[in-house]
C-alpha positions as a Markdown table, in Angstrom:
| # | Residue | x | y | z |
|---|---|---|---|---|
| 1 | Met | 0.0 | 0.0 | 0.0 |
| 2 | Ser | 1.1 | 3.5 | -0.6 |
| 3 | Ala | 1.0 | 6.4 | 1.9 |
| 4 | Asp | -0.9 | 8.3 | -0.8 |
| 5 | Ser | -4.0 | 6.3 | 0.2 |
| 6 | Trp | -4.3 | 8.4 | 3.4 |
| 7 | Phe | -4.7 | 11.6 | 1.4 |
| 8 | Thr | -8.1 | 11.4 | -0.3 |
| 9 | Ser | -9.9 | 14.2 | -2.0 |
| 10 | Pro | -10.4 | 17.6 | -0.2 |
| 11 | Glu | -14.2 | 17.1 | 0.3 |
| 12 | His | -13.5 | 14.5 | 2.9 |
| 13 | Gly | -11.7 | 17.0 | 5.2 |
| 14 | Asp | -8.2 | 16.9 | 6.6 |
| 15 | Pro | -6.6 | 13.4 | 6.4 |
| 16 | Met | -6.0 | 11.6 | 9.6 |
| 17 | Pro | -2.2 | 11.9 | 9.4 |
| 18 | Ile | -2.5 | 15.7 | 9.1 |
| 19 | Lys | -4.9 | 15.8 | 12.1 |
| 20 | Leu | -2.5 | 13.7 | 14.2 |
| 21 | Tyr | 0.5 | 15.8 | 13.2 |
| 22 | Glu | -1.3 | 19.0 | 14.1 |
| 23 | Ser | -2.2 | 17.4 | 17.5 |
| 24 | Gly | 1.5 | 17.0 | 18.2 |
| 25 | Tyr | 2.0 | 13.3 | 17.2 |
| 26 | Asp | 4.9 | 12.0 | 15.2 |
| 27 | Val | 3.5 | 10.6 | 12.0 |
| 28 | Trp | 5.4 | 8.1 | 9.8 |
| 29 | Leu | 3.9 | 6.8 | 6.6 |
| 30 | Gly | 5.4 | 3.9 | 4.8 |
| 31 | Asn | 5.3 | 2.9 | 1.1 |
| 32 | Asn | 5.4 | -0.8 | 0.4 |
| 33 | Arg | 7.1 | -2.5 | -2.5 |
| 34 | Gly | 5.4 | -2.3 | -5.8 |
| 35 | Thr | 4.0 | 1.2 | -5.3 |
| 36 | Tyr | 4.7 | 4.3 | -7.3 |
| 37 | His | 7.2 | 5.5 | -4.6 |
| 38 | Ser | 9.2 | 2.2 | -4.8 |
| 39 | Met | 10.0 | 2.4 | -8.5 |
| 40 | Lys | 13.6 | 3.7 | -7.8 |
| 41 | His | 15.0 | 0.4 | -6.5 |
| 42 | Thr | 18.7 | 0.7 | -5.9 |
| 43 | Thr | 19.7 | -2.4 | -8.0 |
| 44 | His | 16.8 | -3.5 | -10.1 |
| 45 | Ser | 14.6 | -1.7 | -12.7 |
| 46 | His | 11.0 | -2.4 | -13.1 |
| 47 | Glu | 11.5 | -1.6 | -16.8 |
| 48 | His | 14.8 | -3.4 | -17.6 |
| 49 | Asp | 14.7 | -6.4 | -15.3 |
| 50 | Pro | 11.1 | -6.9 | -14.2 |
| 51 | Glu | 11.7 | -10.5 | -13.2 |
| 52 | Leu | 14.2 | -9.5 | -10.5 |
| 53 | Tyr | 12.3 | -6.3 | -9.5 |
| 54 | Trp | 9.0 | -8.1 | -8.8 |
| 55 | Asn | 10.7 | -11.2 | -7.3 |
| 56 | Trp | 9.4 | -10.8 | -3.7 |
| 57 | Ser | 6.6 | -12.0 | -1.5 |
| 58 | Phe | 4.3 | -10.5 | 1.1 |
| 59 | Ala | 6.1 | -12.7 | 3.7 |
| 60 | Glu | 9.4 | -10.9 | 2.8 |
| 61 | Met | 7.7 | -7.5 | 3.4 |
| 62 | Gly | 6.8 | -8.7 | 6.9 |
| 63 | Thr | 10.2 | -10.3 | 7.5 |
| 64 | Tyr | 12.4 | -7.5 | 6.2 |
| 65 | Asp | 10.6 | -4.3 | 5.2 |
| 66 | Leu | 8.5 | -3.7 | 8.3 |
| 67 | Pro | 11.3 | -4.3 | 10.7 |
| 68 | Ala | 13.6 | -2.1 | 8.7 |
| 69 | Met | 11.0 | 0.7 | 8.8 |
| 70 | Phe | 10.5 | 0.3 | 12.6 |
| 71 | Lys | 14.3 | 0.4 | 13.1 |
| 72 | His | 14.6 | 3.5 | 11.0 |
| 73 | Ile | 11.8 | 5.2 | 13.0 |
| 74 | Lys | 13.4 | 4.1 | 16.3 |
| 75 | Tyr | 16.8 | 5.5 | 15.5 |
| 76 | Thr | 15.6 | 8.7 | 13.7 |
| 77 | Ala | 12.8 | 9.9 | 16.0 |
């Protein structure tokens, strides 16, 4: 999923991440593999080597990606 999904059209009011930020909370939004924001992979291109670029599973996201995001937040915040 992309963090963009939190930001719907303006007629729905302020998105929840904005409300939380304005209330003083730290807000971190992640972008999973396969979204628009992940198209700049450091070693594989979705255009030139799609077999390698798309060679991952949802289990890998839970095993590697989420812990990496949590670690980044822990040591950045």
